[in-house]
C-alpha positions, 0 to 999 in steps of 0.5 A: 474476549475476556482475556483481552479485557483482563490484559487491557485492565493491566495496562496503564492509562497511556497503554490503554490509549495506545491500544485504542489507537491501534484498534482504531487504525485496524478498523480504518484499514479494514474499512479502506480495503472494503471501500475500494470501488471496482470501477475506480480500481479499473481506472487506476489500472488503465492509467498505468503507462505501457510501452509500444513496440517502437519504444522497445525497439528504441531501447534495444537499438541504443542500449548504451544510452540507458544505464539502469544500474544503481537506480532506485525505483 
């Protein structure tokens, strides 16, 4: 910790503010990860679309209608 304070003191005012902003970003990022509720995450997973057997059969029956080359996802 002492080394961190020494390096902080070597920075100019702008550098010190950048460091404080970065530290705040890291803290918020950690808090955001911790605040994820399991039930909310489960609901998000349940909203992911799934393909039925009929959907897959349609893709296999008419492969020339679907061209995925060069598509960006």
